[in-house]
C-alpha positions as CSV (number, residue, x, y, z in Angstrom):
1,M,0.0,0.0,0.0
2,N,1.6,3.3,-1.1
3,V,1.5,6.6,0.8
4,K,-1.3,8.1,-1.4
5,R,-3.6,5.1,-0.7
6,G,-2.8,5.3,3.0
7,S,-3.6,9.0,3.2
8,T,-6.9,8.6,1.3
9,N,-7.9,5.7,3.5
10,F,-7.2,7.9,6.6
11,L,-9.4,10.6,5.1
12,K,-12.1,8.1,4.4
13,V,-12.1,7.1,8.0
14,I,-12.3,10.8,9.0
15,I,-15.3,11.3,6.7
16,F,-16.9,8.2,8.2
17,L,-16.3,9.4,11.8
18,A,-17.7,12.8,10.9
19,G,-20.8,11.2,9.6
20,I,-21.2,9.2,12.7
21,A,-20.7,12.2,14.9
22,V,-23.3,14.3,13.1
23,L,-25.7,11.3,13.1
24,A,-25.3,11.1,16.9
25,L,-26.0,14.8,17.2
26,C,-29.1,14.4,15.0
27,I,-30.4,11.5,17.1
28,F,-29.6,12.8,20.6
29,L,-29.1,16.6,20.5
30,V,-31.6,17.9,17.9
31,P,-34.7,16.5,19.7
32,N,-33.5,18.0,23.0
33,V,-32.9,21.4,21.4
34,A,-36.3,21.3,19.7
35,N,-38.0,20.4,23.0
36,F,-36.1,23.1,24.8
37,A,-37.0,25.7,22.2
38,S,-40.7,24.7,22.4
39,E,-40.5,25.0,26.3
40,L,-39.0,28.4,26.0
41,Y,-41.8,29.6,23.7
42,P,-44.9,27.5,24.5
43,N,-47.2,29.9,22.8
44,I,-45.4,29.3,19.4
45,A,-46.6,25.8,18.5
46,S,-44.3,25.4,15.4
47,M,-41.1,26.3,17.3
48,K,-40.2,22.6,17.7
49,Y,-40.8,21.9,14.0
50,L,-38.8,24.9,12.9
51,V,-35.8,23.6,14.8
52,F,-36.2,20.2,13.2
53,I,-36.5,21.7,9.8
54,L,-33.4,23.8,10.2
55,M,-31.1,21.2,11.7
56,Y,-32.3,18.1,9.8
57,G,-32.6,20.2,6.7
58,A,-28.9,21.1,7.0
59,A,-27.9,17.4,7.7
60,I,-29.2,16.3,4.3
61,P,-26.7,18.4,2.2
62,F,-24.0,17.6,4.8
63,Y,-24.3,13.9,4.2
64,F,-24.5,14.4,0.4
65,A,-21.2,16.5,0.7
66,L,-19.6,13.7,2.7
67,Y,-20.7,11.2,0.0
68,Q,-19.1,13.4,-2.7
69,A,-15.9,13.8,-0.7
70,F,-15.8,10.0,-0.2
71,N,-16.3,9.6,-4.0
72,L,-13.5,12.1,-4.6
73,L,-11.1,10.1,-2.5
74,R,-12.1,7.0,-4.5
75,Y,-11.4,8.8,-7.7
76,I,-7.9,9.7,-6.4
77,D,-7.3,6.0,-5.5
78,K,-8.3,5.0,-9.0
79,S,-6.0,7.7,-10.5
80,K,-9.1,9.6,-11.9
81,S,-8.4,12.7,-9.9
82,F,-7.8,14.8,-13.0
83,S,-11.2,14.1,-14.5
84,Q,-14.5,15.8,-15.0
85,I,-16.2,13.6,-12.4
86,S,-13.7,15.0,-9.8
87,V,-14.6,18.5,-10.8
88,N,-18.3,17.6,-10.5
89,A,-17.8,16.2,-7.0
90,L,-16.1,19.4,-5.9
91,K,-18.9,21.4,-7.5
92,N,-21.5,19.3,-5.5
93,I,-19.5,19.8,-2.3
94,K,-19.5,23.6,-3.0
95,H,-23.3,23.6,-3.6
96,C,-23.9,21.6,-0.4
97,A,-21.8,24.0,1.7
98,I,-23.7,27.0,0.3
99,T,-27.0,25.2,1.0
100,I,-26.0,24.6,4.6
101,S,-24.9,28.2,5.0
102,S,-28.0,29.5,3.4
103,L,-30.2,27.4,5.7
104,Y,-28.5,28.7,8.8
105,V,-28.7,32.3,7.5
106,L,-32.4,31.8,7.1
107,G,-32.5,30.2,10.5
108,M,-30.6,32.9,12.3
109,P,-33.7,34.7,13.4
110,L,-34.9,31.5,15.0
111,I,-31.5,30.9,16.6
112,H,-31.4,34.6,17.8
113,F,-35.0,34.1,19.2
114,I,-33.8,31.2,21.3
115,A,-30.5,32.9,22.3
116,K,-32.4,35.9,23.7
117,K,-33.8,33.7,26.4
118,V,-30.8,31.6,27.0
119,D,-27.2,32.5,26.3
120,P,-25.7,34.5,23.4
121,P,-23.1,31.8,22.7
122,I,-26.0,29.8,21.1
123,G,-26.3,32.6,18.5
124,L,-22.5,32.4,17.9
125,L,-22.9,28.7,17.1
126,G,-25.1,29.6,14.2
127,L,-22.6,32.1,13.0
128,I,-19.8,29.5,13.3
129,I,-21.7,27.1,11.1
130,I,-22.4,29.7,8.5
131,F,-18.8,30.8,8.4
132,S,-17.3,27.3,8.3
133,S,-19.7,26.3,5.5
134,L,-18.7,29.3,3.5
135,V,-15.1,28.5,4.0
136,V,-15.7,24.9,2.7
137,A,-17.7,26.4,-0.2
138,F,-14.9,28.8,-1.1
139,F,-12.2,26.1,-0.7
140,A,-14.1,23.7,-2.9
141,A,-14.7,26.5,-5.5
142,V,-10.9,27.2,-5.6
143,L,-10.1,23.5,-5.9
144,Q,-12.7,23.1,-8.6
145,R,-11.3,25.9,-10.7
146,L,-7.7,24.7,-10.2
147,L,-8.7,21.2,-11.1
148,Q,-10.6,22.3,-14.2
149,E,-7.5,24.3,-15.4
150,A,-5.3,21.4,-14.7
151,I,-7.5,19.2,-16.8
152,I,-7.4,21.7,-19.7
153,I,-3.6,21.8,-19.5
154,K,-3.4,18.0,-19.3
155,S,-5.6,17.6,-22.4
156,E,-3.6,20.2,-24.3
157,N,-0.4,18.4,-23.4
158,D,-1.9,15.1,-24.5
159,L,-2.8,16.6,-27.9
160,T,0.8,17.9,-28.5
161,V,2.5,14.7,-27.6
């Protein structure tokens, strides 16, 4: 097993562990947060469901991005990293990160509403998720552009040889 394969296997394990961690949060933390929010504002019947929509709604693109990252690592293992499918995987990761960030931007009034009755650090959590998702989206966009340019240069070199 060469170094490239070992490092991609390590990253695959990290992706798997991240998926398990978020699944645990979705199973154990999200219902508690939703119940807590509905207890804070008992006169707002949909408060619990708004929390579910925000957090579970963001989990869907998160898992799709993990799947795309896992596929990207498989493409690297198969020496298909300089291909259009790799560019598409990066584009999908970028779109997922933007979707997560957008969901939390839309959910910030809800988070702020909850943070008013609890502690302001809860509001900062929403901002951290927005910022980190935007960083991932920006990084994926830069890698996507660089990979696309590398593919063009590679195809030009293949034609001249």
